[in-house]
N, C-alpha and C positions, 0 to 999 in steps of 0.2 A: 346577768352580766351588767356591771356598773357602767353608767354613762361616763365617757371620758371628759375630764375638765380641761379646757384649753388654757395652758400655762405659758405665759409670755416671759421670755428671758433674753439676756444679751450674750454675745459670744466672747466678752472680755474674760481675761484670766481670773479677775476677782470674783466672778460669779460661779466659777467651776466648783468650788467646794460646796456650794449650795445645791447644784443641779447635776453633778457628775453621776451620782448613783442613779438618778432618774434617767438621764440620757442613755446610760449603759444598761438600764434595766437590772441593776444590781439589788434593788429593793422592789418589793411589790408596790405598784402604784397605778392610779387611774388617770394619768395625765397624757395629754397630747402637747408636746413641746413646740413652741413657736419662737424662733430666735430672730430678733431684729434690733436695730439701733435703739437706744433708750427713748428718744423723742417719738419714734414711730410706735413703740410699745404703748406709750401714753395715749396716742390717738386710737390705736386698736382697742385698748381697754375702755376708753370713753365711748367708742362706737359699739361696745359690747360684742366685738369680734373675739374677745378673750374673756375668760371667767376671772382670772387673776393674773397679775404680772408683777415683775420686779421693776418698779418704776422709780424715776427720780423723785426725791422728796418734795422738790418744788412743785411738781405736778400733783402730788398727793394733797398739798396744801390748797390747791386751786379747786379740788373736787371734794365737796363735803359728803358725798354719798358713799365713798369707799371706806372699808374697814381695813385694818392692818393685821397681818398674821403676827401673832405674838412671838417674841423671843428671837426673831431673825432680822438681820439687816446687813447691809454692806456699809461699814463705817470705819472711822479711824480716830485715834487719839494721839495727836501730834502728827508726825510725818506719815504721809500716805504714799508718796513716790509717784503716783500715777495721775495726779491732778496738779499740773504745774503751769507756771507762767514763765516764759522765756522773755527776757528784756535785753535791749542793747546797752542799757545803762542801769542806774538805780531805779527801783520800782517807783520811787517818789517823783521821778522825772518822766514817767510814761505819759504819752499824749494820745496815741491811737493804738488800739489793741485788737488783734484778730482773735475771735473766739470760735472754738470747735462747735459747730451747730448740732452735734450729736447729743449734747447733754445740756438740758435746761438748768438742772440743779447746780452744776459746776459753773455755768455762766452767771447764775444768780449769786453764787458764793464769791466769784471774782468781783462782782459789782459791790457786794458788801465790803470786801477787803479794800478795794480801791476807793470807794466813795465814803464808806462809814469809818473804816479803821485808819485810812491814810488821808481822808478829806480831799480826794482828787476828783476831777471831772473829765475823765478821758472819753474819747469816742470809741465805739465798738463796731466791728465789722464781723458779721456772721459768715463763716466760711467752712467749707468741708475739707478736712484734712485727708489727703490720700498719700500713701507711701511714695516718697520720691518728689513730692511737690512742696516740701517745707520751705526751701529758699526761693524757688521759682514763683510760687503762687501764694502759699499760706501766709508767709511773712512779708510779702511784697508790699511796699508802701506803708508799712506800720513799724512801730518801734517796740512791739511786744506781741506775743501770741500765747494763748492758752491751749494746752493739749490735755487730753484725758485718755484713760484706758491704757491699752498696750503701747500706743504711741507716746503717751506721757511717760510711761515707765522706761521706754527706750531712751528718750532724750533727757530724762533725769540723770541717767548714768553716762550719757554721751551727748552733751549739748553741742549745737553747732558753734563754730569758732566765733568769738566775739559776743556771745550771749551769756547772761547770768541766768541761773535757775532758781525760782522761788517755789517752794512747796506750799500749796494753798491749805492743805490740811494742817500743816504745822503752824501757819500764820493764824488760822482760825482758833486753834487750841491755845496759842500764846495769848490771844486777846480775850478769849471767853472762859478758859479753863475747862471747856467741855469737849466731848467727842463731836465730830461732824458726821452725820448720817447722810450718806449719798443716796441710798435706795432701800426700799422695803417691798415686801410682797403685799400689794394692795388687792383687795377682793371686791368685785362688783356687787352692787346692791342686789339682794335676792339670791345670791349664789350660796349654796350649802356645800361646805367642804367635806363634811362627814369624816371618813377615815383618811381623806387626803391631807387633813391637817397634820395627822401623825406621820404621814409619809414625808411631808416637808421637813419635819423635825428629824426623822430618821435619815433622810438624805443629807441634811446638814451634818449630823453626827458622823455618818460614813465619810463624808468629804474631809472633815477635820481630822479624822483618823488616818487619812490617806493623802496627806499634803505632799509627801515626797513624790508619789506617783503623779499627782496633778501637776506638780512643778516640772517633772520630767516631760509630760505632755505639753505643758505650756512653753517650755524651752524649745521643743521641736516646732511648735506653731509660730512662735514669735521671733526665734533666732536669738533671744536673750539667754544668758547662761542659766543653768538650772539653779545655781545658788541665788541669783537675783530673783528668780521666780519664787524660790522657796522663802527667802526673806520677806518678799511681798505678801504672800498668802499666809505665812505663819506669824509674822511680826507686825506688818503694817496694817493689813486689813483685819478688822474685828467683825465677827459674824453674829454677835448677840445683839439684843435690843433690850437694855435694862433701863433703870430710872435715869441714869446720867444721859443715855442716848435720847430718851424722851425729852429731857430738859434741853438737850442740844437742838432737837427739832423745834421745840417751843421758842427758844432763843432765836433760831434761824427765822421763824415766822415773824417774830417781833421786828427784826431788822429788815426783812422783806417788806413788811407793812410800812415801815418808814420810807422805803423806796417806792411805795405805791404798787408793788407787784402782787401782793395778796393780803388778805386779812390775817391778823395774828390769831393764834389759837391759845387755849389755856390747858388743853389736854389732848391726848391722842385717842382716836376711836378704834379700840382693839377688837378684833374679831373674836367672838365666843360662840360656842355651839349651843 
């Protein structure tokens, strides 16, 4: 009997095409799934409570010992729909912005957009978004707020009255000409994936062949229409990791280094058997 590998993932709709087949045991695999918010996954992976995990790319860039599962990511080229900035006025007038503490990569992306692309110096307040607290708590005392995941997807299509919506994936691609990679499967040092590497690829292939079913389930979970969910997983989110995606990660690291967040990289450390 093979030892189970502890695989960390998130419960967002965008991860389902990668993990649905594993979650439902539709393919043979040796994984024990652990689902937590992105930032917590990073901590668990760092503490070696997980063998591999779908972590924010910003966290990957801080840890030099991880390798990256080839050919798989959560990324976008242009609009992403689920990583958004709500503002009371024009983005260039933003002064203080609330950021969703669940994602370090998206917060770092927002900083790049505001500070590097628009040459702004806003204040940031890290807050936890909870359903129903958008006006009362999350956006209280600020003139903008960043939302991610299913919440971002919801407010992209139905923003609160008086707010504009900016798609951060779209802004990134407009300024760089590159995809933005939000997350990758990172493997802890010393972990041997063996046949589990193939299982990840087969799970991705199964998910991409069953996006209608995943969209239906996503609609039931989020309350969003099935068509919104389907557009999201079939058109907005990209699941490959090719040369353009790697260049996007490298460019991201360069801009983060200019902000003093991490060192820039020149290549990605890809896992190989």
